[in-house]
N, C-alpha and C positions, 0 to 999 in steps of 0.2 A: 315431604307432604312434612304438615309442623308436629310440634308435641306435644298439645292440645289433641290438637287430627287425629294424630300418632296413637296417644293415651285411651282412644275412643277404640279405635280398633281392634289397640292389646285386649277389650278387654272385650268388642265382639268375639273376636278370637278366642280368645276363655273357654267365653263360654259355654260351645261349639266343637270346641275341642276332642271332649271326649265321642259327643258321636264324629268326629273325622275322625278319628284315628282307629274303629271299633268299623268303619267302610258304611255310620248309615246315613249320607249325607246327600242329596243329591249333586253328578257329576259343575255342577256348574256355582254352587259351592263350595265342593275342592280347593276346582281350579280359585277362585276369591282365598279362602285360606294360602294355596300352594303358592302365592304371586306378595302374598304379606309377607308370608315363611322364610320367601324370599330378600325377600328384605331390614326385616329385624330382627337382629338373633340374640335381645332378649325373651322374642317371640322360640325361637326352633329350638333356644334355648329345654327353656316351659319345655314343650312341648316334647322335646329327646326326651324328655322326666317324665313324661305321664306316661312315651311311650309302654319305658324300663318301668317306670312304675307296673300299667300293665302289663307288663311281660310277668314278670317279676309271680307276682298274685295268680295270673293265673300257669306258672309250672310251679308251684307249693301247693307238696301235695302232701303231705305232714303226714311218717306210718303210726303212729301213735298219738295220743292223746298225751298235754304232761299232769302229771298229778296237781294235783292240790294245792298249794300254798299251806305251806303252815302252819298256827293261829300266831308263834314267838312273827314268824316272816310278815304274818296279815300289820303283826303290830305294829313292830317296827317302821314297812311301809305305811302306814297312820301314820308314829308318827314326824313322818320322813317329810311327809304330804301337809300338813297340819305345822312342821315350821318355815317350807315357801308361805304356803298361806299368807302364816305371821306375819314372815321379813319383805314381802309385799304391800299385804295393808296393815303398818305402822301405830294403827292408831291405838 
């Protein structure tokens, strides 16, 4: 498969990967994705990363909600954010 074809196929795979991981696709679509994943290391890496992210999100159970940040901390965060924006666009 040529590079441009692979890139287009990878984009197709990425667009349905969540459905694939959630077992929401028909068997023929799953087989097509699995065939592509078998020969595409970047897609394998992306799929594994997404799978782990989904597992972490599903297993996360906070014991309690954190307290709101204080006024001083909020001001420091806002200052840091504004400095970062100015550094990106120094016009």
